[in-house]
C-alpha positions as CSV (number, residue, x, y, z in Angstrom):
1,M,0.0,0.0,0.0
2,S,1.7,3.1,-1.2
3,S,-0.2,6.0,0.5
4,F,-0.7,6.8,4.1
5,A,-4.4,6.8,3.8
6,E,-4.5,3.4,2.1
7,K,-2.3,1.9,4.8
8,Y,-3.8,3.4,7.9
9,G,-7.3,4.4,6.8
10,P,-10.1,4.9,6.5
11,W,-10.5,6.3,10.0
12,A,-8.0,7.4,12.7
13,L,-8.9,7.8,16.3
14,V,-7.0,10.5,18.3
15,T,-7.3,10.8,22.1
16,G,-6.5,14.1,23.8
17,A,-7.5,15.7,20.5
18,S,-8.6,19.0,22.0
19,A,-5.2,20.6,22.3
20,G,-1.4,20.3,21.8
21,I,0.1,17.3,20.1
22,G,-3.2,15.5,19.8
23,R,-4.9,18.4,18.1
24,E,-2.1,18.9,15.6
25,M,-1.9,15.2,14.8
26,A,-5.6,15.2,14.1
27,I,-5.2,18.0,11.6
28,Q,-2.2,16.5,9.9
29,I,-3.8,13.1,9.7
30,A,-6.8,14.7,8.0
31,E,-4.5,16.5,5.6
32,R,-3.2,13.0,4.6
33,G,-6.7,11.9,3.7
34,L,-7.9,10.0,6.7
35,N,-11.2,10.6,8.4
36,V,-10.7,11.4,12.1
37,V,-12.5,10.5,15.4
38,L,-11.7,13.2,18.0
39,V,-11.7,12.1,21.6
40,A,-11.4,14.5,24.6
41,R,-13.5,15.9,27.5
42,R,-14.5,19.2,26.0
43,A,-17.3,18.7,23.5
44,E,-17.4,22.4,22.4
45,V,-13.7,22.4,21.6
46,L,-14.0,19.1,19.6
47,E,-16.9,20.5,17.6
48,Q,-14.8,23.6,16.7
49,L,-11.9,21.4,15.7
50,A,-14.1,19.2,13.6
51,K,-15.5,22.2,11.7
52,E,-11.9,23.4,11.1
53,I,-10.8,20.1,9.8
54,K,-13.9,19.8,7.5
55,S,-13.4,23.2,6.1
56,G,-9.7,22.5,5.2
57,C,-9.8,18.8,4.3
58,N,-12.1,16.6,2.2
59,V,-12.6,14.1,5.1
60,E,-15.3,13.1,7.6
61,T,-15.1,13.7,11.3
62,R,-16.7,12.4,14.4
63,I,-16.4,13.6,18.0
64,I,-16.6,11.5,21.1
65,P,-16.7,13.7,24.2
66,C,-15.3,11.4,26.9
67,D,-13.6,11.8,30.3
68,L,-11.0,9.1,30.4
69,S,-11.1,9.1,34.2
70,R,-14.5,7.5,34.0
71,E,-14.7,3.8,34.7
72,D,-16.7,3.2,31.5
73,Y,-14.4,5.3,29.2
74,L,-13.6,2.3,27.0
75,A,-17.3,1.5,26.5
76,V,-18.1,5.1,25.6
77,I,-15.3,5.2,23.0
78,D,-16.3,1.8,21.6
79,E,-20.0,2.8,21.4
80,G,-19.0,6.0,19.5
81,S,-16.8,4.3,17.0
82,K,-18.0,0.7,16.7
83,D,-19.5,1.3,13.2
84,L,-16.1,2.6,11.9
85,Q,-13.0,0.8,10.7
86,I,-10.2,2.4,12.9
87,G,-7.0,1.9,11.0
88,L,-4.9,4.3,13.0
89,L,-4.8,4.9,16.8
90,I,-3.1,8.0,18.2
91,N,-2.7,7.2,21.9
92,N,-2.0,10.7,23.0
93,A,-4.1,11.4,26.1
94,G,-2.1,11.3,29.3
95,A,-1.7,12.9,32.7
96,P,0.5,16.0,32.8
97,S,3.9,15.9,34.3
98,Y,4.5,16.8,38.0
99,H,7.6,18.4,39.3
100,G,8.1,17.9,43.0
101,W,8.9,15.5,45.8
102,F,7.2,12.1,45.3
103,L,6.2,11.6,48.9
104,D,4.6,15.1,49.0
105,R,2.3,14.0,46.2
106,K,-1.3,12.7,47.0
107,L,-1.7,9.1,46.4
108,A,-4.9,9.7,44.4
109,D,-2.9,12.0,42.0
110,I,-0.3,9.3,41.6
111,D,-3.0,6.7,40.8
112,S,-4.5,9.1,38.3
113,S,-1.2,9.5,36.6
114,I,-0.7,5.8,36.3
115,H,-4.3,5.4,35.1
116,F,-3.9,7.9,32.2
117,N,-0.4,7.2,31.2
118,I,-0.5,3.4,31.4
119,N,-3.9,1.8,31.9
120,V,-5.8,3.9,29.3
121,Q,-3.1,3.5,26.7
122,V,-2.8,-0.2,27.2
123,H,-6.6,-0.8,27.1
124,L,-7.0,1.2,23.9
125,I,-4.2,-0.6,22.2
126,H,-5.6,-4.0,23.2
127,H,-9.1,-3.0,22.1
128,F,-8.3,-1.4,18.7
129,G,-5.3,-3.6,18.0
130,N,-7.5,-6.7,17.9
131,K,-9.8,-4.9,15.5
132,M,-6.9,-4.0,13.3
133,I,-5.7,-7.6,13.2
134,E,-9.1,-8.6,11.7
135,H,-8.3,-6.4,8.7
136,G,-4.6,-7.3,8.5
137,R,-3.3,-3.8,8.8
138,G,-3.2,-0.7,10.9
139,G,-1.0,1.8,12.8
140,I,-0.6,2.8,16.5
141,V,1.3,5.9,17.7
142,Q,2.0,5.9,21.4
143,V,2.8,9.4,22.6
144,S,5.4,9.2,25.4
145,S,8.1,11.6,26.5
146,I,11.8,12.0,26.4
147,T,11.6,11.8,30.2
148,G,10.9,8.1,29.8
149,H,14.4,7.4,28.5
150,I,16.1,8.3,31.9
151,S,15.2,8.1,35.6
152,M,14.1,11.6,36.6
153,P,14.2,12.6,40.3
154,F,11.3,15.0,41.1
155,M,9.4,13.5,38.2
156,A,9.6,10.0,39.6
157,E,6.2,8.4,38.7
158,Y,5.9,10.4,35.5
159,S,9.2,9.3,34.1
160,A,8.5,5.8,35.2
161,N,5.2,5.8,33.4
162,K,6.8,7.2,30.2
163,G,9.5,4.5,30.5
164,Y,6.7,1.9,30.6
165,Q,5.2,3.4,27.5
166,I,8.5,3.2,25.6
167,N,9.3,-0.4,26.5
168,F,5.7,-1.5,25.9
169,G,5.5,0.2,22.5
170,E,8.9,-0.9,21.3
171,A,8.0,-4.5,22.2
172,L,4.7,-4.3,20.4
173,S,6.3,-2.9,17.3
174,Y,8.1,-6.2,17.0
175,E,5.1,-8.4,18.0
176,L,2.5,-6.7,15.7
177,K,4.7,-6.1,12.6
178,E,4.0,-9.6,11.3
179,K,0.3,-8.9,11.7
180,G,0.5,-5.9,9.4
181,I,0.3,-3.3,12.3
182,D,3.0,-0.6,12.6
183,V,3.7,0.7,16.1
184,L,5.6,3.8,16.9
185,V,6.5,5.4,20.2
186,L,6.8,9.2,19.9
187,S,9.0,10.7,22.6
188,P,8.9,14.5,22.4
189,G,11.0,16.8,24.6
190,A,9.4,20.0,25.8
191,T,6.7,21.1,23.3
192,K,4.8,24.4,23.2
193,T,1.2,23.7,24.1
194,D,-1.5,25.3,26.2
195,R,0.3,23.8,29.2
196,L,3.9,24.7,28.3
197,A,5.4,27.9,26.8
198,V,8.8,26.5,25.9
199,G,10.2,23.8,23.6
200,M,9.6,22.7,20.0
201,E,6.7,23.9,18.0
202,V,3.9,21.3,18.0
203,A,3.7,21.0,14.2
204,P,7.1,19.4,13.6
205,V,6.7,17.1,16.6
206,A,3.4,15.7,15.2
207,R,4.9,15.5,11.7
208,A,7.9,13.6,13.0
209,G,5.6,11.0,14.5
210,L,3.5,10.5,11.4
211,D,6.4,10.4,9.1
212,S,8.2,7.8,11.2
213,L,5.3,5.4,11.5
214,G,6.2,2.1,9.8
215,K,9.8,3.0,9.5
216,Q,11.1,2.7,13.1
217,P,9.8,1.7,16.5
218,L,10.7,5.0,18.3
219,K,11.1,8.6,17.3
220,I,12.6,11.5,19.4
221,P,11.8,14.7,17.5
222,G,14.5,17.3,17.3
223,L,18.3,17.0,17.2
224,K,18.8,18.6,20.6
225,N,16.4,16.2,22.2
226,Q,18.0,13.2,20.5
227,W,21.5,14.3,21.7
228,S,20.2,14.8,25.2
229,A,18.7,11.3,25.4
230,F,21.7,9.7,23.8
231,K,24.1,11.4,26.1
232,K,22.3,10.4,29.3
233,R,21.6,6.9,28.2
234,H,24.9,5.9,26.6
235,L,27.6,8.4,27.6
236,L,27.0,8.6,31.3
237,T,26.7,5.9,33.9
238,R,23.2,5.4,35.3
239,K,24.3,6.9,38.6
240,A,25.7,10.0,36.8
241,S,22.6,10.3,34.6
242,V,20.3,10.3,37.7
243,R,22.5,12.9,39.4
244,V,22.6,15.2,36.4
245,S,18.8,14.9,35.9
246,G,18.2,15.4,39.6
247,N,20.3,18.5,39.9
248,F,18.5,20.0,36.8
249,Q,15.1,19.2,38.1
250,R,15.9,20.5,41.6
251,R,16.4,24.0,40.2
252,S,12.8,24.1,39.1
253,L,11.5,23.6,42.6
254,D,10.6,26.4,45.0
255,P,13.9,27.4,46.6
256,N,12.1,28.5,49.7
257,K,10.8,25.1,50.4
258,S,12.9,22.1,51.5
259,W,9.9,19.8,51.0
260,G,7.1,20.2,48.4
261,G,6.9,23.0,46.0
262,G,5.7,20.7,43.2
263,K,4.0,22.0,40.0
264,I,2.0,20.5,37.2
265,Q,3.2,20.9,33.6
266,G,2.5,19.4,30.2
267,K,4.6,16.9,28.2
């Protein structure tokens, strides 16, 4: 199959489609000729995005307003898309990063981070992956983070969650290749979104992921990010890497607090 739409169409489903990387991926997927299912909490934002996509691309759209923290989130998504052939899953929705002391974090917030970053992504891949196998083709993009490549003090459970996503996605890229399903882990560094004002622009991050699908199991957008991950994974000992990362992260904490001072940020 030569074209992107032939290989991964006719429909793509994008979680976290209301903003940031998810929103940009939905737009770029539509520009490549796929119909798109937009999943996020805010119905009014999804409706506006659907109108924008329809006005600029000759594709169909569908919105599924869904709070992924609900116990029945998978049933809601399945009900909203069961009549469609989903050939591409963009597993983008996840909990934002937290900068602070792990033991100062509420256990409920830690559980929420694990739910969004691990459970939701695993469940969606299992659900839609089995449907893709029935058609003998498909694609899955698992949006992770550069923080998953190294152990990050003061982002302990977040970097561990992202590390899980990377290992899980890379393993699946091997398992599912023979089934005709391409799996890519996209590991961005800091990216400018509504949650974060610094980093790469969102458009080249999304494009890097879509362009790399089917060609490699993992993509880190940006040469600076690639060098940072390579240096900390391969040129430093694990002990030195943790120390360097910890010293860097400590500077982002409130200097007036010896304990606490955490803050929420985007990917």
